[in-house]
N, C-alpha and C positions, 0 to 999 in steps of 0.2 A: 830807166829800165821799166818795161811794163810789168804789171803784177801777173803772176802765174798761179793758176789754181791747181792745187795738188789734192785731189780727192783722196780721202782715207779709204783704204781697203777694209774689208769686214773685220779682219783681225785687229787692225789699228783702231778702228772705230770702237770695237769691244774694249780694247785696252784703255782708250780715252774715256769711255763710259765708266769703267771700273775705277779710274783715277779721278772722276768728277767730284768736285766739291760743291754740293748743293746748298742753297740757303737753309738756315735752321728751320726745321719743321716740314720742309718740302721733301718730296720723294722723287727719285729719278728711276725710271724703268727703261729697259732696252727691249723694245717690242718690234720684232721682225726687222732687226737691224737699224731701228730708229730710236733715238734718245727722246724720251717723253718725261718732262718734269711737271709735277703738279704741286700746287700750293698746299699749305696745311688745310685739313678739312674744316668745314664749318660746324657749328654746334649741332645742327640736325643730323649731320652725318655721324658725329660721335655719339649722339643719343641712340641712333639706330644700331651702331656697333655695340653699345652697352646692353641694349635690349636683347640682341642676338646672343651675346656672350653669356648673359645670365641664364637664358633658356638652355644653352648647351651644357652649362655647368650643373644646373638644377635638374634637368629632365633626361639627359642622355642615359642610355642603358649601360654605358661603360664609363670608366674614369678616363679623362682625356686632358690634353693640353690645348689651349687656344692662344695662338700668337697673333698679335697685331703687328702688321708691317714686317713680316719675316721675308727676307729675300730668297727667292726660289730660282734655281737654274732650270729653265724649262727646255732649253735646247741650245744649239750653237749660236742662234741669232736672238735669243730671248732670255731676259732676266726680269721676272715679274715680282712685284710686291703686293700680294693680295691684302685687302683690308683685314681679312681674318683667315688664319690657317689652322685647321683642326687636325691634330695628330695624336698618336698614342703618347701616353705619359713618358716624358724624358726623351722623346724622339730627337729633338734638336739640342740636347744638352751639350754635346761636344762639337756642334756644327760651327762652321765659319759664318760670316755675314751672309754669304750666298751658299745655300745648301741645295743638294739634289732634291727633286720633287718626290722621289720614290718614298713610299710609306705614308705620304700625306693622305688623310681620309677625306677631307673636304676643304674647299676654299670658298670664301664668300667675298663678293664685291658689292659695295654700296655706291651707287652712282654719285658723281660730284658735279661740279660746274660744267664740265665738258663730258657728258655721259656717253657720247658716241665714240670718243677717241679710244681706240684699243678694245672696244667691246667684243667684236667678233674675233680679232686675232688672239685676245686673251682666252676666250672660251675655247677656241681651237687649240691653243697652246696647252691649256690645262688638260684637255682631252688627250692630245698627243703624248703628254707626259704620264698619262695613265691615272690621273687623279679621279677617283670614283665619283665624286659629287662636286658640283659647282653651283652655288646659290647666288643668284643675282637679285639684289634689292634695287629696283628701279624707282627712284624717288620722283623722277619727272613724270612717269606714266602711272605711278601708284600700283605697281605690280611686283610680285615675287615670282621668279622662275627658277625651278630646280632642274638642273641638267644632270642626268645619270647615264650609266652604261656607255663609257667611252669606247668608240670603235672607229678605226680608220681616220683619225685626226679630228673627230668631232664627237658630240654626244648623240647617241641614238634615241634617247628618251628625254622629253622635257615636259614638265608640269608647270603651268602658268596660272597664277591666281591673283585676284585683286587684293590689295591691302584690306585687312579686316577678316579675311577668310583663313581657315587653318590649312596647313600643308603638312602632310606626313613625310617625315624623313626616314629613309630606309635604315636597316641594320648597317652598321653596329650602333647607330644612334637610337633608332626605334622610338621616336617620340613625335608628337604633333606640335609643330611650330606655330605659335600664336602670332599672327601678323597684325592683329588689331592695334597694338601699341605703335605700329609704324605709321599709322594714319596721321 
């Protein structure tokens, strides 16, 4: 009997994704109906995460929480796990593994070994979900891009600077992010 291919519908694929058992340390995301699995981050990635986290905790004008690898429901075809999710204190306290993106103040992504996979879809997804700020740390190009003012499924404003230059983060953070340590 010949093999028959039975493609999964979107609902079945999402269900398969939600039941996926990924290797320890890896993360799986559902980006525009496609399952994307990435390996654990390298040391430079984790160092960049730590440098960003310290500045948010020390310099932000408000008290906040910063979650590493928090699952966000971005829409019916997308479940993203940003490298960093900045939210009001206690925002995710009673949340499930996958939480709605409403109320998130900022997400940041630090590029990894496959920096182009999901870059545009994730930016657009964050904007469509109404997340006010998206910070992209692009290690391959040595630049930081701050996307703000989500409108119509994308961000209307972007500020791009090279590593080593400061970048001002808007309220409610209201501080200048030092990117020199990212070099």
